[in-house]
N, C-alpha and C positions, 0 to 999 in steps of 0.2 A: 474500455473506457479510458480515454487519457484527455489531458493537452499537451501541446507541442508548442517548443520554441526553439529555433534555431538560431546559433550563436556564431559570429565569426572565429575564428581560431585563436584561443588565448591560452591554450596549454601546449605542452610539446606530446609526445607519443612512444610507445614500447612496442616491441616487436611482440606480435602474439603468434601462435602455433593454433592452426584450425583444430578444433576438436574432433572433425572428421578425417582429418590427414592420417595417413598410414603411418605409426610409429610416433606421433607426438604424444597420445595420451595411451597409459596402460601398456601393457607388457604385449607378446606375440601374439597372444589370442586374442585382443580386440583390434588388432588391424585390419582397416578398412581401406577398400582401393579409393585413393585422390582422386575426383575427377577434374582437379585443377594443378595436377602433380609438374606440369610443366608451365605453369603460369609465370609470365616474367614480374608478376607484381609481388613488391614487398610489402604485406599488410603489417602497418604498425600502429597502435593505438592506444592513447594514455587513458585511464579513467580513474577518477580519485575514492569513488563509490560504487558498490554494488549493491547497496542495500538501502531502505529507506522506509519512512512512515507516512502513511496518509491522513491527513484530519478531517474529518467529516463533523460538520457544527448541524445539530438539529434541534427541532423545538418538538419534542416530542414525537410524531410521527413524520414531522414535514423535517426534509433536508434543507437547509437555508444555504448552506455553501460545502464546498469541497477543495482542501488546500493541496493539491497534488505534492507527490515525492518526487523532487527531480531528479534524474541521473543524465551525465553528460557524458560524451566519447567525441575523444579528437585525432582525427585522422592524417594532421598535418604533414607527418611527415610519410605516410603511405607514398609508395614511388611505382614505377614502372620502367623496364626497362627497353620497352616498344613502342612507349609512347607517353601523352598527358593522360593524367587522371582525370575521368571524363564524370564520375558520381561514385557519392558513397552512400550506404544506408544502413538501417538497422531495421530488425523485425521485433517488434516489443515481447512478443510471446503472449500477450495479454488478449489475443482475438483482433487486435487492431491491424490495420494495413501496414505493410513499410513503410517506412519515413525516408524520403530519398532528400539526397543534398547535391547541388550542383558542385561539383570540385572546384571549378573556376572563380565560386564567391564564397563557397561555406565550407568549412572545414571541420567543424564542431556541430554534431547534433544533441540538443537536450530533450527531453522526452520527460513527460512529466504522467506519471502513474497514478490514475485515481481510484483503483480497486486492488484489495490485498492480494498475496499470491507468491509462489515459488515460480519465477518464469524463465525460461531459456531465450535468450536473445542471440540472434543471428547480427553478426556485424560486418559487411560486405564494401567491396569497392571493384570498379571497373576503370579500364583504362579507354582512350580514344580508338584503341584497335579491336575493343571487344573483349578482352582478356579480363577475367574475373577472379576473385579470391575471396573467401569469407573465413569466418571462424563464428562459434558461439560459446558463450557464457551464460552463469545462472544467477541470477537476481533475487533477491529478497524483499519483498515489499507488504509491511507490517500497517495497523490501521487504528487509532485511535477514534472512538466516535465521543464527542464532546456535547452532551444535551443540558441544555439549559430551559427550563421552563419558570417562569415568573409569577406569583400573584394566580394562581391556577386552584380553582375548586376541583377541577375533574383532567386529572394528568394523563398525556398523551402515551401511548405506550412507543417503546422506540423498537422499530424494527433491524437485526442484526444478520446481514445476509453472510451467511458462514462459508461459501461456495465461492470458490475463486473463479475469476473469468473465464481461465484455461481448463477448470475442469480438474487441476491436478490435484497435489496434495493438501490437503486440508490444515487447518492452523494445529499448531501443537498445544496451544494453552489460550484461555481467555480469562479475563479480570474484570469484575464491575467493582465500581468504587461509587457509590449512591449517597448524597446527601440530602436530606430533605428539612425544611425548616416549616412551623407553623407560627407564620407571622403574627407580629403584635403588633397592630396598626394605631394603638395609643386611643381606640374607642371605647366609649363607656357604656352602661346599662344595655340596652337591647341590640345594640349594634355591636359590643364586644364580643370576643370570637371566645373559644374554650377549647378544650380539651379533645384529641381526636387521636385515635387508633390507625398508623399508617402500615400498610402490608405492600412489600416487596416480592415480585415473584420472575425468577428467570426461567423461561419454558423452550424447550426447543422447538423443532420443525414439525413435529407431531402433536404438540402441544402438552407434551410430559413436563411437570414440572420439575425442573433440576436443582432448585434451591429457593428457599423463602425463608423470610423475616418479619417481623412485626414488633412495632415498638408505638406504645402512647406516648404522645408528646402533648406537653402542654402548652398554653399559649406563649410564643413567644420562644420555645424549646426547638433544638433540632437533633437530628441523631444521623450517624451514618453507618451504612451497612455497605458490606462487602462480599461477594461470592467470587469464587474461583474454579475453573474446569479445565482437565485435562482430555487432550483429544476431540474436542467437540466435533460430532457430524455435522456434513454438509445441509444445506436447507437454511430458512429463513427462521431465526429464532425471536424472541418478544423478551423484552424487558419491560414489566408493568409495574404501575405504583398505584394504589386504590387507598381509600381512607372510610371509615364509618362514620365521617360527618360532613359537613360542607366547609369545611376551615379554608380559608386561603394559604395555600402552600407555595412557598419557592424551593425550586429542586436544580441542584447540580450535580451531574454523574458523568463519570469515564469509562466507557468501557474498551478494552485493550484487547485487540486480536494480535497473538505473535505466532512464529513458525519457528522450527530449528534452523541454525545456522547453516544453510546447505547453498548459500551463495558462495561467487567464485572470488579469490582473493582479488582486491584491487590493485590496479597497475599505476600508481601516482608517477607522475615526472619526477626524474633524480634531480632536476636542477629547482623543482616547485619550493 
């Protein structure tokens, strides 16, 4: 899942060596035959970032919006000895189709990741004679689920999709930070509120309770509950909030999904 924006060239580019090329990475034991060993293309790409964070805004079980983690790759210094460059592409690694750019008008490709994961990205180029060259890099995309529920008596559960789109490495860590306020609306008599006991429950994809907390809140009182968990297994997890009364609650919670730092190093322009 992603959003896409292709921009005109605004960066310079750095020489890359294909991860599939013989002798480029590792020792003699990892040498592989280079299918483009005789390619006349010099593949040069600059990129400032190889990691980012997606923000998903929710109201309980409703996803309101997703702010993609955008990464850009600039191919403007990629050249060929045999002819003009005809196209550039990236394959994002998240299950989406390759993103192509016409080299005559676009030299920077910007891609927006909308899901978390450790992804292998292919960067490639082709000239007017049909010659090609490519390389692969790793990117790390993490996620924050920001949930807000106002004036609710029945909080909605938040679904946490723990499985990355490429079915690859699962997250290394997750954290929940949840604040609940028992509202004081300034009413009196029969319309006034009262205390309520709030229960937080984090469950994994099988329904097993991973962490749980409970707090009695007087009218106008708030409490923050946190939970952390290492190496969460794949599947759809659930963050639930319940109460033993029918008070009106305000809820703000952030659920953070992180990975180990397995991304490739950035290649920023030396003149930037």
